[in-house]
N, C-alpha and C positions, 0 to 999 in steps of 0.2 A: 504494500500500500504506500503510495507516495503522498507526502504532505501537500495540502492545498497552497501553502505559502511557506517560504523559507524563513528561518529566523534571521533577525536583524544582526548583522555582524558588529554594528556599532552600539549595541546596547550598553547602558550604563552599569558598570560593575560596582560592587560595594566600595564606597569611599571616593569614587570619581565624582567630580563636579566641574563645571566650566572653569577653565584656566588652571586646573590642577594637572601637574605633569608627573610622569612615571618613567623611571629608568627601565628599559627593556633591551633584550638582545634580539637583533635581526640578522638573518643571513640574506644577503642580496645576491642577485644572479647576473650582474653585469659581466660580460665576457664568457658566460656559460652558454655557448651556442646551442647545445643539445637541449638544455632546460628551457631556453627561450623558444626554441622551435616547438617543443612539446606544448608549452603554455599557449603559444600562438594557435596551434591546431585546436586546442580546447576552447580558446576564446572564439574562434571561428564557428565551432559547432554550437556554442552556447549563446551566441550573439542574438539569436531570434527569440530567446526566452525573456519574458518580461520580468522586471524587478530584480535583475541580477546586476551587481556592481562589478563589472569585469575590470581587472587591474591591467593597465598597459604594461608592456614589457619593461619600460624604464623604471617602473615602480614595483616590479615583482619582488616580493620578499617573503620570508618565512619568519614569523615572530615565534621565538622558542621559549622565552622565559621573562617574566616580569621580576625585577629585583625589589623595588620599593618605590613609594611615592617620593618625589624629590624633597618634600618638606619633612620627611620622616627618617632620613638617613644622612649621616655626616659625610663630608667630602673624603675624610680618611677611610671610612668604611667602603665607599665607592672605589677609591683607589686600590684598596686591598683586594676587593673582589675582581676588579679588572686585572690586577697583577696576577692573581691566581688563575684566572680564566685565559690568560695569554700564554700560559705554558703548555 
């Protein structure tokens, strides 16, 4: 059974409000020709469906993890996490 309507990708998560920012990790796909080609084929197939927010290749990304709201974490903690994740 398919849903009548897809869920909104931009729903407000707990703690979010206008103007509040969050540190997150994103993988981007610039220079990844095979990934870009695959995404382009899917965009082409999905283009006729209403209510989809198709992401252009230049903005294609994968969000993998939220760290914290920027107002709830110190710069030292951010630096420590980035340092660990860079290894």
